[in-house]
C-alpha angles and dihedrals in degrees: 000000000000115000126205134191116225101225099207115181092220115182106218108241118196123221113282095034119107121254100173116107126293099037111189108255090219087077091064113118109205093209092051090045091054090047089053090059091046089051095051091051090049090051091049093050091049092048090051091050090049090054101246108169097227140018113204134204123190136199118246131156135213090003135127087193091070116012096193111110088151104041095176089064091051091044091053090055092046090051090061094058097035106060100171111029122085116254115229119195104199098191151028099149100230102199091058097047144054105270093209091055088051091051091050094048093050091048091053091047092049091055092043092054098042093251099313098126126121114194116219105189107192142181095217135222126302096249091053090062086059091055093056097032093236120153106247091203088073094048100101095047092044090048096050094047090046091051091052092048094049094050091047091050090051096049110027109102095200133055111268141180126236125209108173134151095262104017130048125179125169095205130014119186112156121212122209105027118212115273092226116079125262087355141301116298110273125221128181134180115266107175091127125060091239093055091047089054091051090051093048093046091052094040096235130140123261139220133194120203138169090024141103129262094250092052092044090051090054091048092050091050091048088053093050091050092049090048091052089054088051091052104255141088122229119213133211089272089064094061128073127186120195124197140141131274135204113178126179141153092267134028090238093054091048091051091051089052090049091058089062092039094055098040095088094043092050091052091049096046100077091052093046093045092052092050092047094046091050093052099038083221102146100023129244102312100075096087091059092053098070110003143052108210107309098342134075118253116266121241091258093049090051091050091049091051095043093245087123133025108209137167142050119339091264092048093049093046091055091046091052094047090054092050092049091051090052098045102030093221122159094196126059122190120193131191116208099177141070131164092257096053118082114241093241091061092047090053092047091053092047094049094048091049092046094052101039109022108027098065090051094048093049088061094052 
């Protein structure tokens, strides 16, 4: 199994300060913001030294939980401190952006990193469509056309024109081209059946995040069935599952850490769930991912559902093996940071996982 670290640029938010979207920008402390960027680069360098396979950056807007509205910029910085690991950019959100600009940025990054880039082309979260005033009902069609345009721009050897429904360009002639041939590996989110069908139809890899193991297993199976209908068979290496990890010397210590870790996410969940429910963006399963009725899931409930992997290295290894057997994923991505957890605890969790769990997982 390949294992990735989710390099979230989480701005540490003390108790008593709001974390629910939108957080007033007047609360931003420049020194703390700069420290956040220093912390994420330290985490990336440590993950590279520990031999994690990937380091990932994601696109999020208006959020202290993940201060990376331009993930390619963060990924470029990460690539200069992580010299071995692959660099996954999970974002940009294609329907909100110019696909040709996205293609160009990835091509530059692929050359800058010596061909280590993984391209996560995403649709984004419901609240992010509010930030850019984009109609979410068009997201799937915009995404699929954008995906086609990006791949064509990466691979077409001659200048070409593009007259699509959402994008029109008289002349496209990409410089530089990606270093990888024919292009960097592409991943897209596939938590919903419709997204899984798009991924299968276009023969791209999938990832499931912010979900439970049972729901991810269903999504992975939907993807396999859609791929069979499209005439091909995905392998484990085509499927990524992202979740959260809290690792400590004892199970009790890890659970105590998880209470801090989940605090910010629990406070964000009601807002996110309301926005998602109002838009119908991800379908009907979102509420079961992070809440039970009108309350957030407890630490134990999240562990039971695979929304969180928490405990000693041995405990976490067994939890992850069970999740892999259920989902059939060949790539695991773990986040060790939130904006309620001090950086020192995140690093301790990462280092313990990297020394005592990672080598065992990479043999699974």
